[in-house]
C-alpha positions as a Markdown table, in Angstrom:
| # | Residue | x | y | z |
|---|---|---|---|---|
| 1 | Met | 0.0 | 0.0 | 0.0 |
| 2 | Thr | 1.4 | 3.4 | -0.9 |
| 3 | Lys | 1.8 | 6.1 | 1.7 |
| 4 | Asn | -0.9 | 8.2 | 0.1 |
| 5 | Ala | -3.3 | 5.3 | -0.1 |
| 6 | Phe | -2.6 | 4.5 | 3.5 |
| 7 | Arg | -3.3 | 8.1 | 4.5 |
| 8 | Ala | -6.5 | 8.0 | 2.6 |
| 9 | Ser | -7.6 | 4.8 | 4.3 |
| 10 | Val | -6.8 | 6.2 | 7.7 |
| 11 | Cys | -9.1 | 9.1 | 6.9 |
| 12 | Gly | -11.9 | 6.5 | 6.5 |
| 13 | Val | -11.7 | 6.1 | 10.3 |
| 14 | Thr | -13.0 | 9.6 | 10.6 |
| 15 | Ile | -16.5 | 8.2 | 10.2 |
| 16 | Leu | -16.0 | 6.4 | 13.5 |
| 17 | Leu | -17.7 | 3.1 | 13.2 |
| 18 | Ser | -21.2 | 4.0 | 14.3 |
| 19 | Ser | -20.6 | 7.2 | 16.2 |
| 20 | Gly | -21.6 | 9.7 | 13.5 |
| 21 | Val | -18.4 | 11.6 | 13.9 |
| 22 | Ser | -16.8 | 12.5 | 10.5 |
| 23 | Ala | -14.1 | 14.6 | 9.0 |
| 24 | Glu | -16.6 | 17.1 | 7.8 |
| 25 | Glu | -17.6 | 18.1 | 11.3 |
| 26 | Pro | -16.3 | 21.3 | 12.8 |
| 27 | Ala | -13.3 | 21.6 | 15.1 |
| 28 | Pro | -14.7 | 20.1 | 18.3 |
| 29 | Gly | -14.4 | 16.5 | 16.9 |
| 30 | Arg | -11.1 | 17.0 | 15.1 |
| 31 | Gly | -8.8 | 16.5 | 18.1 |
| 32 | Gly | -10.3 | 13.1 | 18.8 |
| 33 | Leu | -10.2 | 12.1 | 15.1 |
| 34 | Ala | -6.4 | 12.6 | 15.0 |
| 35 | Lys | -6.2 | 10.3 | 18.0 |
| 36 | Val | -8.3 | 7.7 | 16.4 |
| 37 | Arg | -6.4 | 7.8 | 13.2 |
| 38 | Glu | -3.1 | 7.3 | 15.1 |
| 39 | Ala | -4.4 | 4.7 | 17.4 |
| 40 | Cys | -6.0 | 2.7 | 14.6 |
| 41 | Arg | -3.2 | 3.0 | 12.0 |
| 42 | Ala | -1.9 | -0.5 | 12.5 |
| 43 | Asp | -5.4 | -2.0 | 12.6 |
| 44 | Ile | -6.4 | -0.4 | 9.3 |
| 45 | Ala | -3.2 | -1.6 | 7.7 |
| 46 | Gln | -3.7 | -5.1 | 9.0 |
| 47 | Phe | -7.4 | -5.6 | 8.5 |
| 48 | Cys | -8.3 | -3.1 | 5.9 |
| 49 | Gly | -5.1 | -2.6 | 3.9 |
| 50 | Asn | -6.8 | -3.9 | 0.7 |
| 51 | Val | -10.0 | -1.8 | 1.1 |
| 52 | Lys | -10.4 | 1.1 | -1.2 |
| 53 | Pro | -11.0 | 4.3 | 0.8 |
| 54 | Gly | -14.2 | 6.2 | 0.4 |
| 55 | Gly | -17.9 | 5.6 | 0.8 |
| 56 | Gly | -17.5 | 4.4 | 4.4 |
| 57 | Arg | -15.6 | 1.3 | 3.3 |
| 58 | Ile | -12.9 | 1.6 | 5.9 |
| 59 | Arg | -15.5 | 2.2 | 8.6 |
| 60 | Asp | -17.4 | -0.9 | 7.5 |
| 61 | Cys | -14.1 | -2.9 | 7.5 |
| 62 | Leu | -13.3 | -1.8 | 11.0 |
| 63 | Arg | -16.9 | -2.7 | 12.1 |
| 64 | Ala | -16.4 | -6.2 | 10.6 |
| 65 | Tyr | -13.2 | -6.6 | 12.6 |
| 66 | Ala | -14.3 | -4.8 | 15.7 |
| 67 | Ala | -13.6 | -7.9 | 17.9 |
| 68 | Asn | -10.0 | -8.0 | 16.6 |
| 69 | Leu | -9.1 | -4.3 | 16.9 |
| 70 | Ser | -6.3 | -3.3 | 19.2 |
| 71 | Glu | -7.2 | -2.1 | 22.7 |
| 72 | Ala | -5.7 | 1.3 | 21.8 |
| 73 | Cys | -7.9 | 1.6 | 18.7 |
| 74 | Lys | -11.1 | 0.5 | 20.6 |
| 75 | Ala | -10.3 | 3.0 | 23.4 |
| 76 | Ala | -9.7 | 5.8 | 20.9 |
| 77 | Ile | -13.0 | 5.1 | 19.1 |
| 78 | Glu | -14.9 | 5.0 | 22.4 |
| 79 | Ala | -13.4 | 8.2 | 23.7 |
| 80 | Ala | -14.3 | 9.9 | 20.4 |
| 81 | Arg | -17.9 | 8.6 | 20.7 |
| 82 | Glu | -18.0 | 9.9 | 24.3 |
| 83 | Arg | -16.8 | 13.3 | 23.3 |
| 84 | Arg | -19.4 | 13.3 | 20.6 |
| 85 | Arg | -22.2 | 12.4 | 23.0 |
| 86 | Gln | -21.1 | 15.3 | 25.3 |
| 87 | Ser | -21.1 | 17.9 | 22.5 |
């Protein structure tokens, strides 16, 4: 996977599984999104490396592998969901 393709796939995490948070949202969610991207980088590469970014495909892939995600990725996603609920 090329560096640009990987970056694009990481952006897919910005539609955080089922949280409703997306890259298009204003600044309050952005800090958490960067944390999710970083925390889930290896998971995306491992489980979704062959998934074409866009259209929620990375999100769907992560959902499919939710039980296999690293604890750091799961924690970052949950923290972003919690921040979203409090907004």
